[in-house]
C-alpha positions in Angstrom: 94.4 32.2 -28.0 95.2 35.2 -25.5 91.8 36.2 -25.9 90.5 32.9 -25.0 92.8 32.6 -22.1 91.8 36.0 -20.5 87.9 34.9 -21.1 88.7 31.6 -19.2 90.6 33.3 -16.4 87.7 36.1 -16.1 85.1 33.2 -15.8 86.8 31.3 -13.3 87.5 34.7 -11.2 83.8 35.5 -11.5 82.6 31.9 -10.2 85.1 32.2 -7.3 83.7 35.7 -6.3 80.0 34.5 -6.4 80.9 31.5 -4.2 82.4 33.8 -1.5 79.2 36.5 -1.9 77.0 33.6 -1.3 79.2 32.5 1.8 78.9 36.1 3.2 75.2 36.4 2.6 74.7 33.1 4.3 77.0 33.5 7.3 75.5 36.7 8.2 78.6 38.9 7.2 76.2 41.0 5.0 73.2 42.6 6.7 70.3 44.0 5.5 69.8 47.9 5.3 67.9 48.9 8.3 66.6 52.2 6.5 64.8 50.2 3.7 62.8 48.2 6.8 61.8 51.6 8.4 60.7 53.2 5.1 58.6 50.0 4.2 57.0 49.9 7.5 56.2 53.7 7.5 54.4 53.5 4.2 51.6 50.9 5.7 48.4 52.9 4.9 46.4 51.0 7.8 46.7 52.5 11.2 47.8 50.0 13.9 46.9 50.1 17.6 49.7 51.2 19.8 49.5 48.7 22.5 51.9 50.6 24.9 50.1 53.8 25.8 46.6 54.2 27.5 45.4 57.3 26.0 42.9 57.9 23.7 44.7 59.6 20.6 41.8 61.7 19.2 44.0 62.4 16.0 44.5 58.8 15.4 40.6 58.2 16.1 39.8 60.7 13.7 42.0 59.4 11.1 40.7 55.9 11.5 37.0 56.9 11.7 37.9 59.1 8.2 39.3 56.3 6.6 36.7 54.0 7.5 33.9 56.1 6.7 35.1 56.3 3.0 35.0 52.3 3.1 31.6 52.2 4.8 33.2 50.2 7.7 32.5 50.9 11.5 35.0 50.5 14.1 35.4 51.2 17.9 37.5 54.1 18.9 41.0 53.0 18.9 42.1 52.6 22.8 46.0 52.0 23.6 48.1 51.0 26.5 51.3 52.0 28.5 53.4 49.2 29.7 51.7 47.1 32.6 54.8 46.9 34.4 55.3 50.9 35.0 51.8 51.3 35.6 51.6 48.8 38.2 55.0 49.7 39.9 54.0 53.7 39.9 50.4 52.7 41.4 52.3 50.1 44.1 54.7 52.9 45.0 52.1 55.6 45.5 49.9 53.6 47.6 52.7 52.0 49.8 53.6 55.4 50.9 50.1 56.5 51.7 49.6 53.3 53.8 53.2 53.8 55.6 52.2 57.1 56.3 48.3 56.8 57.4 48.0 53.0 58.2 50.8 51.9 60.1 51.2 54.2 62.9 47.7 52.8 64.2 47.9 50.7 67.3 46.0 48.0 65.6 49.1 47.1 64.0 52.1 45.7 66.2 55.5 46.7 65.4 57.0 44.1 63.0 57.7 43.3 59.3 54.4 42.5 57.3 54.2 40.7 54.0 50.7 41.6 52.2 50.1 39.3 49.2 47.4 40.6 46.8 46.1 38.3 44.3 44.3 40.3 41.5 43.0 39.7 38.1 43.2 41.6 34.9 40.0 41.3 33.0 39.4 41.1 29.1 38.5 45.1 29.5 42.0 45.8 31.5 39.9 46.3 34.8 41.7 45.0 38.0 39.6 43.0 40.3 40.9 41.8 43.7 40.8 38.4 44.5 42.6 38.1 47.8 44.7 40.0 50.2 46.5 38.0 52.6 49.0 39.4 55.4 51.9 37.3 56.8 52.0 37.7 59.9 48.3 37.8 60.2 46.9 41.3 60.7 43.0 41.8 59.6 43.3 45.6 60.0 46.3 46.0 57.4 44.3 43.5 55.0 41.1 45.5 55.3 43.0 48.8 54.8 44.7 47.6 51.5 41.4 46.4 50.4 39.6 49.7 51.1 42.4 52.2 50.2 44.3 50.8 47.6 42.4 48.2 45.3 39.4 50.4 44.6 41.7 52.8 42.6 43.6 50.1 40.7 44.6 51.3 37.3 43.4 49.8 33.9 45.8 47.4 32.6 46.5 46.0 29.1 44.5 42.7 28.9 46.7 39.5 28.0 46.3 38.7 24.4 46.7 35.3 22.9 45.9 34.5 19.4 44.7 38.0 18.8 41.9 37.7 21.6 41.7 39.1 24.9 42.0 36.9 28.1 41.8 37.2 32.0 45.1 36.8 33.4 45.9 36.3 37.2 48.7 38.3 38.9 50.3 38.4 42.5 51.9 41.3 44.2 53.8 41.0 47.5 54.5 44.3 49.3 56.5 44.4 52.6 55.4 46.8 55.3 57.8 47.6 58.2 56.6 48.9 61.6 59.4 50.0 63.6 57.6 51.9 66.5 54.4 51.8 68.3 
């Protein structure tokens, strides 16, 4: 009788604990061990293209080529990209300083504040093409200097990828130039 009573109490407690464990799991109180996730991602044998650095990683290319040659598959070299925002900001900062130092002192530009809007497109291969450059207030000399000095040296940027396919994407950039003295 005692044994039956102890067994009954044990089963009731086990059922209660299982209920609270289930509630804890689904309520988010229990978390997955992140080390297990990292280990599972590291063990992937297929090399993955890094879409954040614009360098040609020779060792990765060699590894990909070697593994594909064993499988009799050909592939283009892996090219990866840095973050577009960082690259574009660095480019704009560099050429804004050049235009401020070399173009703004010219007498063809009157004193004042100029907002220059650059409309450009990132192609499927990452090449930046200039669509339109405008200035407010209008100043053709400043617009031509931005087109000639800045835009031919535009960096390669990562193309927009939707559904695994590279697509063209249109962008705009506004740069403000201030000339205080003539």
